[in-house]
Chimera marker file (.cmm) of the C-alpha trace (Angstrom):
<marker_set name="trace">
<marker id="1" x="44.412" y="-73.752" z="-46.543" r="1" g="1" b="0" radius="0.5"/>
<marker id="2" x="44.779" y="-72.623" z="-50.143" r="1" g="1" b="0" radius="0.5"/>
<marker id="3" x="44.124" y="-69.010" z="-51.073" r="1" g="1" b="0" radius="0.5"/>
<marker id="4" x="43.565" y="-69.817" z="-54.742" r="1" g="1" b="0" radius="0.5"/>
<marker id="5" x="40.036" y="-69.876" z="-56.084" r="1" g="1" b="0" radius="0.5"/>
<marker id="6" x="38.988" y="-73.365" z="-57.039" r="1" g="1" b="0" radius="0.5"/>
<marker id="7" x="35.944" y="-72.495" z="-59.141" r="1" g="1" b="0" radius="0.5"/>
<marker id="8" x="34.888" y="-70.692" z="-62.306" r="1" g="1" b="0" radius="0.5"/>
<marker id="9" x="32.468" y="-67.774" z="-62.239" r="1" g="1" b="0" radius="0.5"/>
<marker id="10" x="29.799" y="-67.360" z="-64.903" r="1" g="1" b="0" radius="0.5"/>
<marker id="11" x="30.679" y="-63.680" z="-65.247" r="1" g="1" b="0" radius="0.5"/>
<marker id="12" x="34.058" y="-64.758" z="-66.712" r="1" g="1" b="0" radius="0.5"/>
<marker id="13" x="32.509" y="-67.010" z="-69.368" r="1" g="1" b="0" radius="0.5"/>
<marker id="14" x="32.314" y="-65.722" z="-72.938" r="1" g="1" b="0" radius="0.5"/>
<marker id="15" x="29.671" y="-65.938" z="-75.649" r="1" g="1" b="0" radius="0.5"/>
<marker id="16" x="30.836" y="-65.530" z="-79.250" r="1" g="1" b="0" radius="0.5"/>
<marker id="17" x="28.540" y="-64.941" z="-82.236" r="1" g="1" b="0" radius="0.5"/>
<marker id="18" x="29.146" y="-64.439" z="-85.944" r="1" g="1" b="0" radius="0.5"/>
<marker id="19" x="28.374" y="-65.547" z="-89.456" r="1" g="1" b="0" radius="0.5"/>
<marker id="20" x="27.642" y="-69.186" z="-90.169" r="1" g="1" b="0" radius="0.5"/>
<marker id="21" x="30.716" y="-71.387" z="-90.540" r="1" g="1" b="0" radius="0.5"/>
<marker id="22" x="33.174" y="-68.923" z="-89.017" r="1" g="1" b="0" radius="0.5"/>
<marker id="23" x="36.062" y="-70.217" z="-86.911" r="1" g="1" b="0" radius="0.5"/>
<marker id="24" x="36.186" y="-69.258" z="-83.237" r="1" g="1" b="0" radius="0.5"/>
<marker id="25" x="38.870" y="-66.617" z="-83.949" r="1" g="1" b="0" radius="0.5"/>
<marker id="26" x="36.522" y="-64.816" z="-86.377" r="1" g="1" b="0" radius="0.5"/>
<marker id="27" x="33.522" y="-64.660" z="-84.017" r="1" g="1" b="0" radius="0.5"/>
<marker id="28" x="32.638" y="-61.504" z="-82.067" r="1" g="1" b="0" radius="0.5"/>
<marker id="29" x="32.334" y="-61.543" z="-78.298" r="1" g="1" b="0" radius="0.5"/>
<marker id="30" x="28.852" y="-60.587" z="-77.104" r="1" g="1" b="0" radius="0.5"/>
<marker id="31" x="29.618" y="-58.483" z="-74.007" r="1" g="1" b="0" radius="0.5"/>
<marker id="32" x="26.052" y="-57.329" z="-73.328" r="1" g="1" b="0" radius="0.5"/>
<marker id="33" x="24.658" y="-60.757" z="-72.412" r="1" g="1" b="0" radius="0.5"/>
<marker id="34" x="23.781" y="-62.312" z="-69.082" r="1" g="1" b="0" radius="0.5"/>
<marker id="35" x="22.434" y="-65.584" z="-67.776" r="1" g="1" b="0" radius="0.5"/>
<marker id="36" x="23.801" y="-67.809" z="-70.542" r="1" g="1" b="0" radius="0.5"/>
<marker id="37" x="22.587" y="-71.419" z="-70.349" r="1" g="1" b="0" radius="0.5"/>
<marker id="38" x="24.015" y="-74.297" z="-72.369" r="1" g="1" b="0" radius="0.5"/>
<marker id="39" x="21.449" y="-77.120" z="-72.519" r="1" g="1" b="0" radius="0.5"/>
<marker id="40" x="22.753" y="-80.506" z="-73.618" r="1" g="1" b="0" radius="0.5"/>
<marker id="41" x="20.534" y="-83.580" z="-73.513" r="1" g="1" b="0" radius="0.5"/>
<marker id="42" x="19.988" y="-86.954" z="-75.099" r="1" g="1" b="0" radius="0.5"/>
<marker id="43" x="16.837" y="-88.796" z="-76.077" r="1" g="1" b="0" radius="0.5"/>
<marker id="44" x="16.403" y="-92.328" z="-74.838" r="1" g="1" b="0" radius="0.5"/>
<marker id="45" x="15.243" y="-95.565" z="-76.373" r="1" g="1" b="0" radius="0.5"/>
<marker id="46" x="13.494" y="-98.137" z="-74.218" r="1" g="1" b="0" radius="0.5"/>
<marker id="47" x="15.500" y="-101.355" z="-74.465" r="1" g="1" b="0" radius="0.5"/>
<marker id="48" x="13.711" y="-103.191" z="-71.651" r="1" g="1" b="0" radius="0.5"/>
<marker id="49" x="13.362" y="-106.939" z="-72.073" r="1" g="1" b="0" radius="0.5"/>
<marker id="50" x="11.765" y="-109.637" z="-69.972" r="1" g="1" b="0" radius="0.5"/>
<marker id="51" x="15.261" y="-110.597" z="-68.877" r="1" g="1" b="0" radius="0.5"/>
<marker id="52" x="15.713" y="-107.307" z="-66.901" r="1" g="1" b="0" radius="0.5"/>
<marker id="53" x="14.208" y="-108.740" z="-63.675" r="1" g="1" b="0" radius="0.5"/>
<marker id="54" x="11.539" y="-106.032" z="-63.512" r="1" g="1" b="0" radius="0.5"/>
<marker id="55" x="13.841" y="-103.115" z="-64.237" r="1" g="1" b="0" radius="0.5"/>
<marker id="56" x="13.521" y="-100.807" z="-67.197" r="1" g="1" b="0" radius="0.5"/>
<marker id="57" x="16.560" y="-100.306" z="-69.385" r="1" g="1" b="0" radius="0.5"/>
<marker id="58" x="17.328" y="-97.470" z="-71.755" r="1" g="1" b="0" radius="0.5"/>
<marker id="59" x="19.952" y="-96.444" z="-74.266" r="1" g="1" b="0" radius="0.5"/>
<marker id="60" x="21.070" y="-92.945" z="-75.207" r="1" g="1" b="0" radius="0.5"/>
<marker id="61" x="20.106" y="-92.067" z="-78.782" r="1" g="1" b="0" radius="0.5"/>
<marker id="62" x="20.082" y="-88.613" z="-80.396" r="1" g="1" b="0" radius="0.5"/>
<marker id="63" x="21.738" y="-85.696" z="-78.614" r="1" g="1" b="0" radius="0.5"/>
<marker id="64" x="20.367" y="-82.161" z="-78.668" r="1" g="1" b="0" radius="0.5"/>
<marker id="65" x="21.788" y="-78.789" z="-77.723" r="1" g="1" b="0" radius="0.5"/>
<marker id="66" x="20.713" y="-75.197" z="-77.354" r="1" g="1" b="0" radius="0.5"/>
<marker id="67" x="22.228" y="-72.006" z="-76.030" r="1" g="1" b="0" radius="0.5"/>
<marker id="68" x="19.878" y="-69.559" z="-74.324" r="1" g="1" b="0" radius="0.5"/>
<marker id="69" x="20.778" y="-66.130" z="-73.017" r="1" g="1" b="0" radius="0.5"/>
<marker id="70" x="19.524" y="-62.668" z="-72.184" r="1" g="1" b="0" radius="0.5"/>
<marker id="71" x="20.773" y="-59.925" z="-74.486" r="1" g="1" b="0" radius="0.5"/>
<marker id="72" x="20.621" y="-56.394" z="-73.078" r="1" g="1" b="0" radius="0.5"/>
<marker id="73" x="19.836" y="-53.782" z="-75.693" r="1" g="1" b="0" radius="0.5"/>
<marker id="74" x="22.411" y="-50.994" z="-75.825" r="1" g="1" b="0" radius="0.5"/>
<marker id="75" x="21.536" y="-47.397" z="-76.628" r="1" g="1" b="0" radius="0.5"/>
<marker id="76" x="24.786" y="-46.466" z="-78.328" r="1" g="1" b="0" radius="0.5"/>
<marker id="77" x="24.208" y="-47.591" z="-81.913" r="1" g="1" b="0" radius="0.5"/>
<marker id="78" x="26.422" y="-50.680" z="-81.501" r="1" g="1" b="0" radius="0.5"/>
<marker id="79" x="23.723" y="-53.335" z="-81.475" r="1" g="1" b="0" radius="0.5"/>
<marker id="80" x="25.280" y="-55.306" z="-84.319" r="1" g="1" b="0" radius="0.5"/>
<marker id="81" x="24.845" y="-58.611" z="-82.469" r="1" g="1" b="0" radius="0.5"/>
<marker id="82" x="21.194" y="-57.808" z="-81.722" r="1" g="1" b="0" radius="0.5"/>
<marker id="83" x="20.714" y="-57.006" z="-85.416" r="1" g="1" b="0" radius="0.5"/>
<marker id="84" x="22.392" y="-60.234" z="-86.506" r="1" g="1" b="0" radius="0.5"/>
<marker id="85" x="20.212" y="-62.284" z="-84.143" r="1" g="1" b="0" radius="0.5"/>
<marker id="86" x="17.036" y="-60.443" z="-85.182" r="1" g="1" b="0" radius="0.5"/>
<marker id="87" x="17.784" y="-60.856" z="-88.890" r="1" g="1" b="0" radius="0.5"/>
<marker id="88" x="18.497" y="-64.546" z="-88.386" r="1" g="1" b="0" radius="0.5"/>
<marker id="89" x="15.195" y="-65.015" z="-86.553" r="1" g="1" b="0" radius="0.5"/>
<marker id="90" x="13.215" y="-63.166" z="-89.226" r="1" g="1" b="0" radius="0.5"/>
<marker id="91" x="14.847" y="-65.007" z="-92.125" r="1" g="1" b="0" radius="0.5"/>
<marker id="92" x="13.766" y="-68.366" z="-93.495" r="1" g="1" b="0" radius="0.5"/>
<marker id="93" x="17.164" y="-69.933" z="-93.889" r="1" g="1" b="0" radius="0.5"/>
<marker id="94" x="19.968" y="-67.778" z="-92.554" r="1" g="1" b="0" radius="0.5"/>
<marker id="95" x="22.128" y="-69.223" z="-89.825" r="1" g="1" b="0" radius="0.5"/>
<marker id="96" x="24.684" y="-67.932" z="-87.374" r="1" g="1" b="0" radius="0.5"/>
<marker id="97" x="27.745" y="-69.384" z="-85.666" r="1" g="1" b="0" radius="0.5"/>
<marker id="98" x="27.751" y="-69.411" z="-81.864" r="1" g="1" b="0" radius="0.5"/>
<marker id="99" x="30.154" y="-70.589" z="-79.167" r="1" g="1" b="0" radius="0.5"/>
<marker id="100" x="29.693" y="-70.541" z="-75.393" r="1" g="1" b="0" radius="0.5"/>
<marker id="101" x="33.034" y="-70.933" z="-73.603" r="1" g="1" b="0" radius="0.5"/>
<marker id="102" x="33.910" y="-71.075" z="-69.908" r="1" g="1" b="0" radius="0.5"/>
<marker id="103" x="36.501" y="-68.342" z="-70.492" r="1" g="1" b="0" radius="0.5"/>
<marker id="104" x="38.207" y="-66.313" z="-73.175" r="1" g="1" b="0" radius="0.5"/>
<marker id="105" x="38.891" y="-68.067" z="-76.505" r="1" g="1" b="0" radius="0.5"/>
<marker id="106" x="42.584" y="-67.268" z="-76.025" r="1" g="1" b="0" radius="0.5"/>
<marker id="107" x="42.808" y="-68.769" z="-72.528" r="1" g="1" b="0" radius="0.5"/>
<marker id="108" x="44.011" y="-72.345" z="-72.108" r="1" g="1" b="0" radius="0.5"/>
<marker id="109" x="41.411" y="-74.463" z="-70.332" r="1" g="1" b="0" radius="0.5"/>
<marker id="110" x="38.384" y="-72.631" z="-71.729" r="1" g="1" b="0" radius="0.5"/>
<marker id="111" x="35.858" y="-75.007" z="-73.220" r="1" g="1" b="0" radius="0.5"/>
<marker id="112" x="32.327" y="-75.263" z="-74.540" r="1" g="1" b="0" radius="0.5"/>
<marker id="113" x="30.127" y="-75.959" z="-77.547" r="1" g="1" b="0" radius="0.5"/>
<marker id="114" x="30.318" y="-74.266" z="-80.944" r="1" g="1" b="0" radius="0.5"/>
<marker id="115" x="27.830" y="-74.789" z="-83.745" r="1" g="1" b="0" radius="0.5"/>
<marker id="116" x="26.064" y="-73.329" z="-86.748" r="1" g="1" b="0" radius="0.5"/>
<marker id="117" x="22.422" y="-72.792" z="-85.980" r="1" g="1" b="0" radius="0.5"/>
<marker id="118" x="19.339" y="-70.670" z="-86.061" r="1" g="1" b="0" radius="0.5"/>
<marker id="119" x="17.590" y="-68.343" z="-83.627" r="1" g="1" b="0" radius="0.5"/>
<marker id="120" x="14.454" y="-70.163" z="-82.486" r="1" g="1" b="0" radius="0.5"/>
<marker id="121" x="13.406" y="-67.615" z="-79.864" r="1" g="1" b="0" radius="0.5"/>
<marker id="122" x="13.812" y="-63.829" z="-79.855" r="1" g="1" b="0" radius="0.5"/>
<marker id="123" x="11.483" y="-62.401" z="-77.202" r="1" g="1" b="0" radius="0.5"/>
<marker id="124" x="11.741" y="-58.747" z="-76.193" r="1" g="1" b="0" radius="0.5"/>
<marker id="125" x="11.177" y="-57.845" z="-72.534" r="1" g="1" b="0" radius="0.5"/>
<marker id="126" x="10.270" y="-54.262" z="-71.611" r="1" g="1" b="0" radius="0.5"/>
<marker id="127" x="9.906" y="-54.268" z="-67.821" r="1" g="1" b="0" radius="0.5"/>
<marker id="128" x="9.290" y="-50.829" z="-66.330" r="1" g="1" b="0" radius="0.5"/>
<marker id="129" x="12.238" y="-51.069" z="-63.955" r="1" g="1" b="0" radius="0.5"/>
<marker id="130" x="14.756" y="-52.861" z="-66.169" r="1" g="1" b="0" radius="0.5"/>
<marker id="131" x="16.722" y="-52.295" z="-69.356" r="1" g="1" b="0" radius="0.5"/>
<marker id="132" x="15.133" y="-53.635" z="-72.531" r="1" g="1" b="0" radius="0.5"/>
<marker id="133" x="16.340" y="-57.185" z="-73.083" r="1" g="1" b="0" radius="0.5"/>
<marker id="134" x="15.830" y="-60.049" z="-75.497" r="1" g="1" b="0" radius="0.5"/>
<marker id="135" x="15.467" y="-63.668" z="-74.391" r="1" g="1" b="0" radius="0.5"/>
<marker id="136" x="17.302" y="-65.560" z="-77.140" r="1" g="1" b="0" radius="0.5"/>
<marker id="137" x="17.593" y="-69.271" z="-77.892" r="1" g="1" b="0" radius="0.5"/>
<marker id="138" x="19.866" y="-70.678" z="-80.590" r="1" g="1" b="0" radius="0.5"/>
<marker id="139" x="19.616" y="-74.314" z="-81.735" r="1" g="1" b="0" radius="0.5"/>
<marker id="140" x="22.068" y="-76.194" z="-83.959" r="1" g="1" b="0" radius="0.5"/>
<marker id="141" x="21.349" y="-77.035" z="-87.575" r="1" g="1" b="0" radius="0.5"/>
<marker id="142" x="24.336" y="-79.375" z="-87.840" r="1" g="1" b="0" radius="0.5"/>
<marker id="143" x="26.878" y="-81.169" z="-85.675" r="1" g="1" b="0" radius="0.5"/>
<marker id="144" x="27.907" y="-79.588" z="-82.376" r="1" g="1" b="0" radius="0.5"/>
<marker id="145" x="31.668" y="-79.342" z="-81.793" r="1" g="1" b="0" radius="0.5"/>
<marker id="146" x="33.118" y="-79.262" z="-78.295" r="1" g="1" b="0" radius="0.5"/>
<marker id="147" x="36.000" y="-76.771" z="-78.201" r="1" g="1" b="0" radius="0.5"/>
<marker id="148" x="38.835" y="-77.178" z="-75.725" r="1" g="1" b="0" radius="0.5"/>
<marker id="149" x="41.367" y="-74.364" z="-75.776" r="1" g="1" b="0" radius="0.5"/>
<marker id="150" x="44.766" y="-75.955" z="-75.153" r="1" g="1" b="0" radius="0.5"/>
<marker id="151" x="47.173" y="-73.043" z="-75.496" r="1" g="1" b="0" radius="0.5"/>
<marker id="152" x="47.142" y="-69.293" z="-74.940" r="1" g="1" b="0" radius="0.5"/>
<link id1="1" id2="2" r="1" g="1" b="0" radius="0.2"/>
<link id1="2" id2="3" r="1" g="1" b="0" radius="0.2"/>
<link id1="3" id2="4" r="1" g="1" b="0" radius="0.2"/>
<link id1="4" id2="5" r="1" g="1" b="0" radius="0.2"/>
<link id1="5" id2="6" r="1" g="1" b="0" radius="0.2"/>
<link id1="6" id2="7" r="1" g="1" b="0" radius="0.2"/>
<link id1="7" id2="8" r="1" g="1" b="0" radius="0.2"/>
<link id1="8" id2="9" r="1" g="1" b="0" radius="0.2"/>
<link id1="9" id2="10" r="1" g="1" b="0" radius="0.2"/>
<link id1="10" id2="11" r="1" g="1" b="0" radius="0.2"/>
<link id1="11" id2="12" r="1" g="1" b="0" radius="0.2"/>
<link id1="12" id2="13" r="1" g="1" b="0" radius="0.2"/>
<link id1="13" id2="14" r="1" g="1" b="0" radius="0.2"/>
<link id1="14" id2="15" r="1" g="1" b="0" radius="0.2"/>
<link id1="15" id2="16" r="1" g="1" b="0" radius="0.2"/>
<link id1="16" id2="17" r="1" g="1" b="0" radius="0.2"/>
<link id1="17" id2="18" r="1" g="1" b="0" radius="0.2"/>
<link id1="18" id2="19" r="1" g="1" b="0" radius="0.2"/>
<link id1="19" id2="20" r="1" g="1" b="0" radius="0.2"/>
<link id1="20" id2="21" r="1" g="1" b="0" radius="0.2"/>
<link id1="21" id2="22" r="1" g="1" b="0" radius="0.2"/>
<link id1="22" id2="23" r="1" g="1" b="0" radius="0.2"/>
<link id1="23" id2="24" r="1" g="1" b="0" radius="0.2"/>
<link id1="24" id2="25" r="1" g="1" b="0" radius="0.2"/>
<link id1="25" id2="26" r="1" g="1" b="0" radius="0.2"/>
<link id1="26" id2="27" r="1" g="1" b="0" radius="0.2"/>
<link id1="27" id2="28" r="1" g="1" b="0" radius="0.2"/>
<link id1="28" id2="29" r="1" g="1" b="0" radius="0.2"/>
<link id1="29" id2="30" r="1" g="1" b="0" radius="0.2"/>
<link id1="30" id2="31" r="1" g="1" b="0" radius="0.2"/>
<link id1="31" id2="32" r="1" g="1" b="0" radius="0.2"/>
<link id1="32" id2="33" r="1" g="1" b="0" radius="0.2"/>
<link id1="33" id2="34" r="1" g="1" b="0" radius="0.2"/>
<link id1="34" id2="35" r="1" g="1" b="0" radius="0.2"/>
<link id1="35" id2="36" r="1" g="1" b="0" radius="0.2"/>
<link id1="36" id2="37" r="1" g="1" b="0" radius="0.2"/>
<link id1="37" id2="38" r="1" g="1" b="0" radius="0.2"/>
<link id1="38" id2="39" r="1" g="1" b="0" radius="0.2"/>
<link id1="39" id2="40" r="1" g="1" b="0" radius="0.2"/>
<link id1="40" id2="41" r="1" g="1" b="0" radius="0.2"/>
<link id1="41" id2="42" r="1" g="1" b="0" radius="0.2"/>
<link id1="42" id2="43" r="1" g="1" b="0" radius="0.2"/>
<link id1="43" id2="44" r="1" g="1" b="0" radius="0.2"/>
<link id1="44" id2="45" r="1" g="1" b="0" radius="0.2"/>
<link id1="45" id2="46" r="1" g="1" b="0" radius="0.2"/>
<link id1="46" id2="47" r="1" g="1" b="0" radius="0.2"/>
<link id1="47" id2="48" r="1" g="1" b="0" radius="0.2"/>
<link id1="48" id2="49" r="1" g="1" b="0" radius="0.2"/>
<link id1="49" id2="50" r="1" g="1" b="0" radius="0.2"/>
<link id1="50" id2="51" r="1" g="1" b="0" radius="0.2"/>
<link id1="51" id2="52" r="1" g="1" b="0" radius="0.2"/>
<link id1="52" id2="53" r="1" g="1" b="0" radius="0.2"/>
<link id1="53" id2="54" r="1" g="1" b="0" radius="0.2"/>
<link id1="54" id2="55" r="1" g="1" b="0" radius="0.2"/>
<link id1="55" id2="56" r="1" g="1" b="0" radius="0.2"/>
<link id1="56" id2="57" r="1" g="1" b="0" radius="0.2"/>
<link id1="57" id2="58" r="1" g="1" b="0" radius="0.2"/>
<link id1="58" id2="59" r="1" g="1" b="0" radius="0.2"/>
<link id1="59" id2="60" r="1" g="1" b="0" radius="0.2"/>
<link id1="60" id2="61" r="1" g="1" b="0" radius="0.2"/>
<link id1="61" id2="62" r="1" g="1" b="0" radius="0.2"/>
<link id1="62" id2="63" r="1" g="1" b="0" radius="0.2"/>
<link id1="63" id2="64" r="1" g="1" b="0" radius="0.2"/>
<link id1="64" id2="65" r="1" g="1" b="0" radius="0.2"/>
<link id1="65" id2="66" r="1" g="1" b="0" radius="0.2"/>
<link id1="66" id2="67" r="1" g="1" b="0" radius="0.2"/>
<link id1="67" id2="68" r="1" g="1" b="0" radius="0.2"/>
<link id1="68" id2="69" r="1" g="1" b="0" radius="0.2"/>
<link id1="69" id2="70" r="1" g="1" b="0" radius="0.2"/>
<link id1="70" id2="71" r="1" g="1" b="0" radius="0.2"/>
<link id1="71" id2="72" r="1" g="1" b="0" radius="0.2"/>
<link id1="72" id2="73" r="1" g="1" b="0" radius="0.2"/>
<link id1="73" id2="74" r="1" g="1" b="0" radius="0.2"/>
<link id1="74" id2="75" r="1" g="1" b="0" radius="0.2"/>
<link id1="75" id2="76" r="1" g="1" b="0" radius="0.2"/>
<link id1="76" id2="77" r="1" g="1" b="0" radius="0.2"/>
<link id1="77" id2="78" r="1" g="1" b="0" radius="0.2"/>
<link id1="78" id2="79" r="1" g="1" b="0" radius="0.2"/>
<link id1="79" id2="80" r="1" g="1" b="0" radius="0.2"/>
<link id1="80" id2="81" r="1" g="1" b="0" radius="0.2"/>
<link id1="81" id2="82" r="1" g="1" b="0" radius="0.2"/>
<link id1="82" id2="83" r="1" g="1" b="0" radius="0.2"/>
<link id1="83" id2="84" r="1" g="1" b="0" radius="0.2"/>
<link id1="84" id2="85" r="1" g="1" b="0" radius="0.2"/>
<link id1="85" id2="86" r="1" g="1" b="0" radius="0.2"/>
<link id1="86" id2="87" r="1" g="1" b="0" radius="0.2"/>
<link id1="87" id2="88" r="1" g="1" b="0" radius="0.2"/>
<link id1="88" id2="89" r="1" g="1" b="0" radius="0.2"/>
<link id1="89" id2="90" r="1" g="1" b="0" radius="0.2"/>
<link id1="90" id2="91" r="1" g="1" b="0" radius="0.2"/>
<link id1="91" id2="92" r="1" g="1" b="0" radius="0.2"/>
<link id1="92" id2="93" r="1" g="1" b="0" radius="0.2"/>
<link id1="93" id2="94" r="1" g="1" b="0" radius="0.2"/>
<link id1="94" id2="95" r="1" g="1" b="0" radius="0.2"/>
<link id1="95" id2="96" r="1" g="1" b="0" radius="0.2"/>
<link id1="96" id2="97" r="1" g="1" b="0" radius="0.2"/>
<link id1="97" id2="98" r="1" g="1" b="0" radius="0.2"/>
<link id1="98" id2="99" r="1" g="1" b="0" radius="0.2"/>
<link id1="99" id2="100" r="1" g="1" b="0" radius="0.2"/>
<link id1="100" id2="101" r="1" g="1" b="0" radius="0.2"/>
<link id1="101" id2="102" r="1" g="1" b="0" radius="0.2"/>
<link id1="102" id2="103" r="1" g="1" b="0" radius="0.2"/>
<link id1="103" id2="104" r="1" g="1" b="0" radius="0.2"/>
<link id1="104" id2="105" r="1" g="1" b="0" radius="0.2"/>
<link id1="105" id2="106" r="1" g="1" b="0" radius="0.2"/>
<link id1="106" id2="107" r="1" g="1" b="0" radius="0.2"/>
<link id1="107" id2="108" r="1" g="1" b="0" radius="0.2"/>
<link id1="108" id2="109" r="1" g="1" b="0" radius="0.2"/>
<link id1="109" id2="110" r="1" g="1" b="0" radius="0.2"/>
<link id1="110" id2="111" r="1" g="1" b="0" radius="0.2"/>
<link id1="111" id2="112" r="1" g="1" b="0" radius="0.2"/>
<link id1="112" id2="113" r="1" g="1" b="0" radius="0.2"/>
<link id1="113" id2="114" r="1" g="1" b="0" radius="0.2"/>
<link id1="114" id2="115" r="1" g="1" b="0" radius="0.2"/>
<link id1="115" id2="116" r="1" g="1" b="0" radius="0.2"/>
<link id1="116" id2="117" r="1" g="1" b="0" radius="0.2"/>
<link id1="117" id2="118" r="1" g="1" b="0" radius="0.2"/>
<link id1="118" id2="119" r="1" g="1" b="0" radius="0.2"/>
<link id1="119" id2="120" r="1" g="1" b="0" radius="0.2"/>
<link id1="120" id2="121" r="1" g="1" b="0" radius="0.2"/>
<link id1="121" id2="122" r="1" g="1" b="0" radius="0.2"/>
<link id1="122" id2="123" r="1" g="1" b="0" radius="0.2"/>
<link id1="123" id2="124" r="1" g="1" b="0" radius="0.2"/>
<link id1="124" id2="125" r="1" g="1" b="0" radius="0.2"/>
<link id1="125" id2="126" r="1" g="1" b="0" radius="0.2"/>
<link id1="126" id2="127" r="1" g="1" b="0" radius="0.2"/>
<link id1="127" id2="128" r="1" g="1" b="0" radius="0.2"/>
<link id1="128" id2="129" r="1" g="1" b="0" radius="0.2"/>
<link id1="129" id2="130" r="1" g="1" b="0" radius="0.2"/>
<link id1="130" id2="131" r="1" g="1" b="0" radius="0.2"/>
<link id1="131" id2="132" r="1" g="1" b="0" radius="0.2"/>
<link id1="132" id2="133" r="1" g="1" b="0" radius="0.2"/>
<link id1="133" id2="134" r="1" g="1" b="0" radius="0.2"/>
<link id1="134" id2="135" r="1" g="1" b="0" radius="0.2"/>
<link id1="135" id2="136" r="1" g="1" b="0" radius="0.2"/>
<link id1="136" id2="137" r="1" g="1" b="0" radius="0.2"/>
<link id1="137" id2="138" r="1" g="1" b="0" radius="0.2"/>
<link id1="138" id2="139" r="1" g="1" b="0" radius="0.2"/>
<link id1="139" id2="140" r="1" g="1" b="0" radius="0.2"/>
<link id1="140" id2="141" r="1" g="1" b="0" radius="0.2"/>
<link id1="141" id2="142" r="1" g="1" b="0" radius="0.2"/>
<link id1="142" id2="143" r="1" g="1" b="0" radius="0.2"/>
<link id1="143" id2="144" r="1" g="1" b="0" radius="0.2"/>
<link id1="144" id2="145" r="1" g="1" b="0" radius="0.2"/>
<link id1="145" id2="146" r="1" g="1" b="0" radius="0.2"/>
<link id1="146" id2="147" r="1" g="1" b="0" radius="0.2"/>
<link id1="147" id2="148" r="1" g="1" b="0" radius="0.2"/>
<link id1="148" id2="149" r="1" g="1" b="0" radius="0.2"/>
<link id1="149" id2="150" r="1" g="1" b="0" radius="0.2"/>
<link id1="150" id2="151" r="1" g="1" b="0" radius="0.2"/>
<link id1="151" id2="152" r="1" g="1" b="0" radius="0.2"/>
</marker_set>
């Protein structure tokens, strides 16, 4: 029996946010986030022909991505990431850079998407028994890169 953990915990993943076009090293870690979801999907084209013996056939076409997360509002005057996301949402053309990695950007083996995009959702939740949070969704405005950190 091995005593090593053979899994990755979501709590150890990292979300990085910054100005549009910035490299991963220039992005700021967003420590006050939880429940990050990376959605990757592809549209399909129906390529069924009469020669398929009654089975439908499809082909992958355009891919899409989005990163959704809950941002907890801090009460210490350091809500620079919340301000950046809010300003991006309220603007008509500003974009941000975002990366969602399975670990620290300096740790070999960490991986995940990075892209320039826009905030498409910025909903504030004010539950009586919870901290104020924002439900945020960021969608790409250009190509999505898949980062794989190879050295520490």
